[in-house]
N, C-alpha and C positions, 0 to 999 in steps of 0.2 A: 664467433659462433656461440650463441646463448646456450646454457645448459638446460636440461630438462626442468630442473627446479626453478630456474629463472623464468622460463616460458610459462610454467604453471602459475607462478606468482603474478606474472604479467597478465595472464588470462583472467585470474581472479580479480585483479585490480581493474581491468577493462570492463568486466561484467559487474563491477561494484558489488561483489559478493557480500561485503559487509552490511549492505543495506537490505538484503533479502529478509532478515527477521522483521524489518519494518513493513515490508509488503505483506508478510504473514499476519502481522498484528492488525493491519488495515482490513484484511480479509476477515480475520476473526471478529473484529468489531462489527463490521457490516453484517456478517452471517449470523452471529449470535444475537445481536440486537433485533434483527428482523425475525428470526425464528422464535426467540424467547417472548418478544412483546406481542406477536401476532399469531404465530402458528401453534405454540405450546407454552403459553404464559405461566402455567402452573408447574412446569417441569424444567424448562430451559433446554438449550441445544445439546449440552453435554450429557443430559439425562436420556437422550434419544440415541440408541445405538446406530440407527440408520443415517445419522447426520455426520458421523466421523469420516467415513470414506469420501463422500463428496467434498467435504471441507478440505481434506488433505489433497485430493486431486485438483481442487480449485486453487489452492496455494501453489501447487506444482506448476499449473498452467500459467498463473499470473507471474510467478517467479521467472518463467521462461520469457514472458513478454517484457518484464523489467530488464533482465539481462540482455535481451536482444536490442532493446532501445538504447541501453548504455553502450553496447558494442557498436551499433550503427552510428550513434552520435560521435564516438571517438574516431571511427573510420572516416566519416565525413569531415571531421574537424582536424585531420592530421596536418594540413598546411598551417592552420591557425596555431595548433599546438607546437609546431616546430619553432615558432617565434615566442609564444607566450607560456606554454607548458611543456618545455623540452624534456622534462623528466618522466613524461608519460610513456607507456610501453611502445606505442607505435612510433613516435618520434625517435625513441631510443633504438629502434630497429629490432626490438625483441619480437614484435608481431607484424605481420603483413596486413596493410589496410584492406586490400581486396579480399583476403581470406576471412578477415573479421567481418566484413560486410556480408559475404556469402553466409557465414555462420549465423549472423543475426537474422537474415531472411529465413533460413532453415528453422531457427527457433520460433519465429513468428508463426510459421506454418504448423509446427508441432504443437504449439500452444493452442491455436484455434481448433485443431483436430481434437486435442484433449478436452477442451471446453465442450465440444459437441458430443463427446463420448461419456462425459461424467454421468449424466442421467441414465443412459442405456446400461452402462456398467453397473451402476447402483441397482438398477432394476433386475439385471440378470443374476446378480448375486443374492438378492433378497427382494422378491416382488412385494410391493406394498400397494395393492389396488385400493385400499381403504383411504389413503390420504394423498395419493398422487405425487409423493415426494420424488419419484423417479421419472415422472413424465417430463418431456422436454417442452419448454415454453419458448416462444419466438424471442421474447425480450432477453432471455439468457444469452443467446447467440448474438443478438443485436448489440447488447452492451459490450460483449467480448470483442466484436468486430470494431465497434466505435472506439474502444480503448486502444486497440492496435493501431487504428488510423491516426488517432491523436498522438500516440507515442512516436509513430513514424514521422508525422508532420513536425513534431518538436525536434526530432533528430536532424531534419533537413533545414529547418528555418529558424532555429533558436538564435543563431548568430546574426540573422538579418533584421530581426525586429525584437528588441529586448522586451517591450511591453507585451507583445503578443506571446513571447516565449514564457513569461510569467503566468499568463492566463492558461496557456496550454499545459504547463507543468502542474498548476493547480487542478486543471481539468483531469489530468491523468490520475491523480490520487482520488479525486472526487468520483471518477468512474470506477476506480478500483473498489471503493466502498459500495457504490451502487450495484456493481456486478455481483458482489458477494450477497447483497440483500436480495437480488433477483433470484439467485440460486436457492436461498434459504426459504423464501416465501412463495410457495407453490399455490396454484389455484386448486384449492381443496375440492375433491370430487369423490363421490361414492361409486362412480362408474368404473368398473375394472376394464372396460373396453378401451379406455383412453390411455391407460398406463403405458409409458414407454413411447408414446406417439407424440407428434407435434401438437401443442395446444396454442390457441390464439392468445394474443397479448392480454395480460392481466396486470394492470398497473395500479390497482387499488392500494397495494402495499406501499406505494410511493407517496405516503402522506407527509404532512408538514413535520411531524415529530421525527420520522426517520431521516428526513433531509438534514436535520440539525447536525448530527455527527459528520455527515458527508461534507457539509459546508465548512464545519470546523476544521476538518482535515485539509480541505482545499485551501482555506485561509492560512493555516499554519505552513503549508507547502509554499504558497506564494511569498510569505514573509521570509522563510529561510532561503528561497531561491533568489529573492531580492539581494540578499547578502552574497550568495554564491555567484551571482552575475558580475560582481565587482572583484572577485578573487584575483583576477589577473592584473588589476589596477593597483599601483602602489598607494600606500597611505592607509589611514584608518577609515572605517565606515562612518560617513558623515551624519546619517540620520538615526543614530543609535537610540535617542530618547523616544522618537516616534515608534521605532521598531519595538522597543521595550513595552510601551503602552499597548500596542496591538497584540503582541505575543501574550502578555498577561491576561488579555481579555478572552483568548481562545478557549482555555480549559473551562472557563465559567459558562460556556455554552452547554456544558453537561448539566448544569443546574436547570436549564430550560427544559431538558428532557424529563428530569425528575418531576418538575412542576406540572408537566403536561401528561404524565403517565401515572395514574392513580394506583397501578399495580405494584409500584416500587415497595419493596419490603424494608421496613424500618431497621430490621436487624442487619441489613447490609450497609447502613450508613457509616458505621465506624470504618469498614473496609474502604468505602468511598473517600472518607476524609484522609485516611492514610495515603491512598494513591494520589489524591489531589495535592497533598503536601509534598510528596516525592516529585511529582511533576513540576511544581513550582520551584523546588530546590534545584532541580536539574536545569530548569530554565535560567535561574539566577546564575548558576555556574557557567552556562553558555554565554549569557549576556556579559558577565564579568570577563570571560575570555576574549570577547569581541574587542575589548579595549586594546589588546595586543595582537590578536591574530584572527583574521577572517576564516581561514581554513579550519582552525580549531573549533570556532563557533559552529560552522556548517556541519562538521562531523558530530559534534554534541547534539545539535538540533535534529540531525537525521536519526540518531539513536533515540531521541526524545519522542519520535512518533509513537513508539511502543507505550510510553507512559501516558501520552495523550489518549491513545486508544483505551488504555486501562481505566482512565477517568470516565469515559463514556460507558464502559462495561460494568464497573464496580457496583453501581446501585441495582443492577439486574442480574448479572452473571459474575459473581466474585471469583469463581474458578477460572473463567475466561480472562478476567482481569489479572489474576495471578500468572496465567500463562503469558500474557503480554509483558508483565514485569520480567519474567524469565527470558523472554525474547529480547528485552532491552539489554540484559546481561550478556546474552549471546552476541548481540550486535556490537557491544563494546569489545568483546573478545575477538570477534572477526576483524575489527578495525586495527588490531595489533598485527594481523596477518596481511591484510590488503587495505589500502586507503579507501575511505568512504566517498571521496570526491575525485 
């Protein structure tokens, strides 16, 4: 009979609690970039008091989607894990697969309800008819539902088609950033009559510049998932050189944003350089670890999401970039409590 402490650690491991800071950093990157570059370029998201609450609620909702997806995947994979990952909580008998599956569905529902309530809650606490920040737009709920569908599909089918699984995993992180952008960039309106109501789709914010960080995060996800998909196979990762070249190219996409956005403040460049160096040093550490251990590389790469997000944010939102670096440290700390994979 497992003790309460064992069950608690098992639940944390099954929900991949160590990776929640990376979800928060993805949300922070999408939200702050969209808000800073298009809604309030002179002040930034953190200078606006009305952005903090929706940002926190959005992180909470997306965190539930992430945990639910991880739990559902482990519940579905319990037969596979009995042979290949017998040290996971469900094969060990610490958790029941059916109960974990039910919990995951419940979390999905709670997450979607939370996403639908973010704007109304924000509006009820502090009505802002002048900028429409609390008005609900259809694409906010659409991207939330789409993210949930892709996460669920990945949980059910990732063992059946490895190539499709990589695309779905990259799509999950891509949609996470896009969802954050959709909540940040509202259809600005001077009409107080629409505040808190449903607004028609407004996708002008989805410009080529904002797509860059979302694509960068998706590419990074696919690359680390490529290694993670081989964890259960013995031996070293065979395509390490190709992986290295591709990984090193991902942070450089942040330069494309700087070149395309004339509002970048030169005073932020030193911060950007420091964060970029940190990102590459951590990448080097992970690639070096890959020579001996695929799980160690995957754990390092997962925490590295936060540093990648910081490179996108540093030229525009140094404070948000600093928060991402702090989230990176939190992720490393949580990995000592529960495994990241």
